[in-house]
N, C-alpha and C positions, 0 to 999 in steps of 0.2 A: 526599443522594445525587444524583449525576449519572447519568443513564441514557443510554447510547449504543446506538443501533440499528446493528448491524454488518451489512454486506452487501458484495458485490463481491469483487475479488481481493485477494491479500495486500498488495501495495503500497498499495492504497487503504485496506485495513484498518489499516495502520500510520499513515497520515495521520489517519484517524478517531480511532484510539486516542490518538495524541500530542496532538491538539487537545483531546479530551475529558479526558485526564489532566491537561493544563495548567489547564483550567477547574476541575476538581475540586481541584487543588492551590491555586488562587487562592481558592476558596470554603472550603478546609480541610474537605473532605467526601470521601466515598467515591465510587468509580466502579463502575458495574455495567453489564455488557454484555448486551444483548438481541440475540441472534444470529438473523439472518434465516433463515426456514425453508429456502430454497434453499441458503443459505450453510452451514447446519448439515449438510445432507444431501449437499452437494457436487453439486448438480444442475446439469447443463450446459444452460442455456437458449439457448446460442448468442449471448448478448449480452455476455459478458465472459470473460476468461481467468483461470485460477487461482482458481476460484470456491468452493473449499472453505475453511472456517474454519481458520486456522492460527496465529492469535495465541496460542493456548495452548501453542505450542512455545517461546514466549519467557517471560521472567521478569516478566510483566506484573503490575501491582498493580491488580487488578480482580476483582470477583465476577461471577457469572453468574446472571441472573434465574431460569433454569430449574433451578438447583442450590440456590437459597436455601431455608432452612428455612421451614416453614409459619408460624412465629411472625412472621417478617419478611414473608413473601409476602402475608399477610393484612392488611397495613397499608393498608387501602383509603382511608385519609384522605390518603395521599401521592398526589402527581400521577402517580407511577409505579405506583400500585396496579393499574390495569387491565393494564398491561404485565406485571406480575408474574404475574397470573392467566393471561394469555395465554401467557406463557412456560411455565408449568406444564402447561397444556393441550397445548402443542405437544410435550410429552414422549410423547404418545400418537400413534402413527404414523398412525392413521386421521384424527385431527384435522389433522395436518400436511398430509396429502394433500388434505383438504377445503379447507383454507385456500389451498393452492397452486392448486387448481382454480378457486376463486372469484376469486383474484387474476388468473389468466389470462383470466377472464371480465370483468375490470374492476372487481371488487368488493373493496375493501380493508377487511377486517373490523376491523383495528386502528384505522383512521381513524374508522370508524363508531362503534366502542365508545368511543374517546376523546372524540368530539364529544358523544355522548349523556351521558357521565359528566362532561363539563366539563374533563377533564384536558388537552384540546387547547390550553388557554390557556397551558400551561407548555411547549408544544412549540416547539422552534426548528428549523425545516427550512431547509436551504440548497437553493435551487432548482438543478436540474440545469443546469450551465453557468455558474452564478453563482459562479465559483471565486476571485474576488478576495478579498484580505484584508479582514476586517471588524473594525475595532478594538473595536467594541461587544461582540464575542463574549465576551471575558474579563470583561465586566461582567454576564453573565447570572447569575441567582440560583441558589441551591441548589434541588434538586428539578426541574431542567430536564431535558427529554427531547430528545436531539439526533439529527438525521438529516441526513447530508450527507457530502461527501468532505473538505472543509476543506483544499484543496490550497495551503497556505501555511506555510512554516517560521516565519513571524512569530508564529504562535499559540504556539509551544512552544520556540523557539530559546533562550529565557532559562533553560530547564531541560534543556539539551542533555546535560549530563553524567549527570544522573539517568536520562534516557531511554536513553542508551547502555547503562546498566547494566540497565535493565528490558527492553530489546530485545536482550539477549544470549540465546543459545540455552540452554534448559535440557535440550533433547533432545540425545541423543548423536548425533554424526555417524556416517554409515555408514562401513564400512571403506574404501571408495573415496573417500569424502569426506575422511577423515583423510589419505589419501595425497595428495590434491590440495591440502589445506590445508598440508601439509608443504612441497610444492613452492612454494606461494604465499609462504610465510613465508621461504623461503630463496632467492628470486630477486627481481629488480626487477620484480615482478609488476604487470601492468596488466589490469584487467577490461575486457572489451569486450562490451557487451550489445547484441544485435541482436534486436529484436522484429519478428516477422512475423505469422503466424497471422491473427487477426481484423483487424489493421491492413491486410491485403491483401484479405480476404474481406468485411469489413463496410464498406459504403459510407460510413457516418457516421464510423467511426474512420479510414478511409482519407482522408477529407476533412480530418481533423485533422493528419495526418502528411505529406501530399503537399507536396513542395517543402521540407520541414523536415528530415525524416530521410531522407537520400538516400545513395546509394553514394558520392557526392562527399564528403559529411560524414564518413563512416567512413574514407575514404582520407585526408582531411585530418587527421583525428584520429590515425590511425596514424602519419602523417608527423610530426605534432607531438610525439607521444610518443617517436619515434625520435630527434628532435632534442634533446629535453629530458631524456630518461631514458637512462642508460648501460645498454646491453644489455637493453632491455626484453623481458620474457617475457609475451606476450599470452595471457590465459586467456579463451577465447571462450564466452559463454553465450548460447544462442539456442534458440527453439522450432523453428528450421529450420537446423540445422547444415549439412545438405547444400547449402542455398542459399548459405551463407557460404563454404563451400569452393569453390563454383563461381564466385562473383561477386567475392570479395575475395581477392586474392593477398597474404596477410600475410607479410611477410619476417621472417626470424629465427626465434626460438623461439616456438612456438605450441602451446598445449594446448586441445583442444576438450572442454569439460566437458559431457558428454551422458549421464551415468549416472542422472540424476534425471528423473522425469516430473513432471506438475503437482502430485502429492501430496507431492513433495519440494522444492517451491519454497522453503520456509524454509531448506533446506540450501544451495541455490544462492545465495540472498540473503546468507547468512552468509559463504559462500566469497568472493563478490564484495566484501563489506565488508572482508575480510582482505587483499585486494590492496593494494599500496602506492599505486596510482593507479587512476583509474577513467575510462572513457569511457561516458557516459550516453547514453540513447536517446530524446532529445527529451522528449515528454510521457509518459514512462514512470515511474510512481510506483515501480515495482519497482527499476529501476536508480538512481533518485533516492535511495531509502533505502539502498541498498548504499553509495553514495558518502557520504551524510550520516553513516552509522554508522562509516565508515572513520576510525579514530583516529590514523592517521599524521599527525604535525604538519606534515610536508613534502609532503603529498599534492598531486597535480595532478588536478583533476577537470575534464573537458571536457564542454561542453554546447552545444546548438544556440542560435543567437541568439534565435529565437522559441520560445515554448512551444507554440503552436498555430497552424496555418495560417489559421484563421478569426479575423479581427480582434477580434470581440466576445468570444472565448474566450482571447485572448492576453494573459496577465498575467505576463510573465517576471520582472518586478521583485518579484512576490510569491512566485513559485514557486522561483526559483533563488537560492541564497545569493550574495552579492556577490563572493566570492573564486573562484567557479568560472569557468573560462576559456572564452570564446566561440570556437567553431570554425565557420567558414562552411560553408554547405551548397551 
């Protein structure tokens, strides 16, 4: 069994799942998800966007530690035994609150328990910011516990068709979602994803995007699509639609998709992936996955030249597929 600790927003969850699923496939073993307390409860810590767990809206091939039967959960000989017990305890609301409080105080109960039990020896943690491709990842043994974002398509691109199937929605679209999807499928649709929110308010995130994702980039991307797509119909997805309307004069046919809140992120991602072409938003795992899951063989996907404004975090060769088109910022 490969155990994946799931945290953060939906786009990041998809990267985590895809990499872990690829490792499980290589090891011919199962995948089990250990969903972070805050992620399970959808708690907004102000540190990330789309923080609720939404992988279960897709046809993923994975079990959940907190749902596993006792006969499996009590397998303490496994390196994941401590995590299984922890996941079951987290089904109790009081325990979840206590764990969260301790975490905010700098005490990671899971790390302590794993170190005491010795299971930390099977733990593979990707350091925050160490987002380059690691070829040795797919050589990790069975019974490995994973934590990280794994922001590289190179981990799983070899099983892309299978992932497209697994990451198709099992949840039904909302009535408005079905209407938008009908429009998307019957036009030369182009998804335009513009992320604002914490990219503006969080100094760290802002430092990643400054000079990379700019109004100039979006204007250049819109012009490129107008030149290469016959009568493009832009479908705009953003957490600040009002800002887009004020700052970007998008010519031609435009539909602003604003019927979903964060809890409906999975629907927005699906709708973006159904567009014939995509404009991604720099280091946004959300629009990255929408473009990657787009099955149009003639799709045009536009991206920024750099992945991140900070040189030590900038690994575009690992993050962006080679056939995506660079648009200058």
